[in-house]
TINULUM-786950 format. One record per residue (C-alpha): x, y, z; residue in one letter. Coordinates in steps of 0.5 Angstrom, whole numbers, plus 500, padded with zeros to 3 digits. Each point is the difference from the previous one (the first is absolute). Example, Ala and Ser with C-alpha at 12.3 -4.5 7.8 and 13.67 -1.06 7.14 Angstrom:
525491516A
502507498S
//
This chain:
552716781T
502504504R
499507495H
492497499Q
499500507L
502508501D
497501494H
493497500P
497502494H
503502494P
499508499P
497501494S
494496503Q
493505501R
497500507M
492498498P
495504503V
498495507N
494504503Y
501495507R
508502501R
500507497D
493502505V
502496506P
508503499L
498508499L
494500505A
506497506F
505506498N
495505500F
499497508L
506499501S
501508498A
496502505I
503496505A
507502499L
497507500I
497499507S
506497503C
505506498N
494505503K
501496507L
507499499V
501508499F
495501505T
504496506S
506504499G
504498494F
501505495S
505497495H
496498494P
506497496V
503496506A
493498501L
502498492S
506496501L
496496505I
494498495Q
505499495Y
504495505A
494497503V
497498493T
508498498W
499495506M
492498499C
503497493L
506498503E
496494504A
496499494L
506498496A
502495505R
494497501A
500499493E
495504497Y
504503494F
507499498V
506505501P
503503494L
506498503K
504499493S
497506497V
505506498K
499507503L
500504494D
499508499R
494499499D
498497507L
504504503W
496506497I
494497502L
502498507A
502508501A
493502497A
497496506I
505502504G
498508499L
493501497A
497498507T
505506504P
500505495I
493500500S
499500507N
506506500L
495503495S
494501504L
503503506K
504506495L
494501496N
493502501S
493495500V
499502493G
507500496V
501493504Y
494498496T
501503494I
507496501A
495494500K
497501494L
506502497L
502493500L
494497495T
503504494P
506498502A
499493501A
496499493V
506503497T
505496504G
496495498D
501501493Y
507502500I
503494504L
496495498R
496502493G
494499503K
496505497R
492503504A
494500495S
497507499P
494497504T
504499506R
504507500I
493503500I
498496505I
506501505L
500508498S
493500503F
502497505L
506504502C
495505500F
495498504S
505498506I
502506499L
493503502L
501497507T
506503501G
501506504K
502506495A
506503505D
506500494L
506503505D
505498495V
508501502N
507498498F
501495504K
493497499G
500500494T
507496498L
498496504T
494498495V
505500495A
504495504C
494495502W
496500493L
506496495P
501496507V
494498501A
499498491V
506496501V
497496506Y
494498497K
501500493V
506496502G
497495504W
495498495A
506500494A
504495505A
494495501V
496501493K
506501496D
506496504R
496495502G
501500508F
496498505E
497505504T
501497508L
507498498A
503508496L
497503507M
504495505H
507502495L
499507500L
497502506M
506500504P
503505495L
494505500A
501500507C
508502500I
497506496F
495500504V
505501505L
504505496A
493506499M
499498508M
508503502F
498506496V
494503501I
498497508E
504501506P
504494501V
502502508G
493501502D
497493496I
506496504I
498503506L
492499500G
496497504D
501494498W
498496507S
492502499N
497494499P
494501496N
504505497L
505494497L
493496499M
497506495L
506499496I
501493498M
493500499L
501506495S
505497497G
496493499F
495504497T
505502495A
502494499F
493499498L
499506496I
508500496N
498491499L
492502496S
503507497G
506496497F
495494497L
495506497V
506503497M
502494497G
494496500L
496505497L
504508497S
503506503P
495504499I
495495504T
503501506H
501507499I
491501498V
499496506L
504505504G
496506498Q
494495502A
502500507K
499507502S
494500496A
497494504V
502503507M
497506499M
493497497L
501495507V
501505504G
494505497W
496493501L
501498507F
505503504F
497508500A
505503496Y
498506496D
503501493P
498506496S
496499494T
505500495K
504495503S
495495501L
498502492I
508499499G
500493504A
493498496C
504501493L
506498502A
496492502M
497501494L
505501495S
504494504I
494495497V
500502494V
508499499Y
499495503T
495496495W
504503494V
507498502N
496493501V
497500494K
507502497E
504494503Q
494495497R
502504493G
507499500K
499493503S
495498494E
506500495P
505497503Q
495494502K
498499492E
508501498E
502494507G
494495496L
502501493S
508499502C
498494503G
496498494R
505501496Q
506497504S
495493500E
499501492L
508500500T
500494505G
495496496Q
504502493I
507498502Q
496493504K
498498493S
506503496T
504495505S
495494499K
501501492T
506496496P
505504497A
501499493A
506497497S
//
């Protein structure tokens, strides 16, 4: 039926650990993030200084790529799904999270922005418990706390706090939590397929990005910009395509794995880029930053090991329960069969 196509797996189904799927997916998301950062830097150094407008273009390109995949029958669009309140809230969170984050970077110092990113980890753990009832184990909470401390060592200590910047961070944190936890809830708890849900919500997210652009950026300057520059246009389209890749892999990570895993992966990017720059590109960070980066990578390895171990521990009882239910149904069937063959007493 169409409902089965829109919801290809039951909501209660637990995604098993699959190294052949999960490791390449995490690596692809990591490499896509580096490519997107590089493309965005090239766009901004080429004279286009409007990050929210660039986000709007990236979201639009992402939706066009999804539409092309839908027409090529790589997935079934969610044409029969009614947009309820939760889906509208999720679309708003997807559309507003990136522009508000960019605004936070503009209004805050690097140190405050880094702390805001670190606060997302405990906020997402709390949100996952409130919105989905998922409780993080004490072991994982300790490892995540140590990871946040390690990332804090790698950053700058310029804590220049101001009212507008603090207000922006306060607005961004709940939006980011709803964005990440809400996506996991839609895929894991409601059974939506990632590509189909992205295709459904991206046009709605573009509406919210467009509204944000009218609020915080000079629309007239954007319209009268140097759109006849072929090099700039090529860079913007390349940035849009890399944004599609990171959006696709990021949504897959949040849906197949967890929003906390996606956040941990984001924390790993800054540490890995610092270590790669130090090893291969003559970047000269402080000793404190190097120690923080190494401790962060160690924390991520330990977190991954603990997470996989806990997931395997949770899947074993479900497997045993499924086997026992299968045996019970088989036994019930045999009893019913033998009963049907026994002649009734006169």
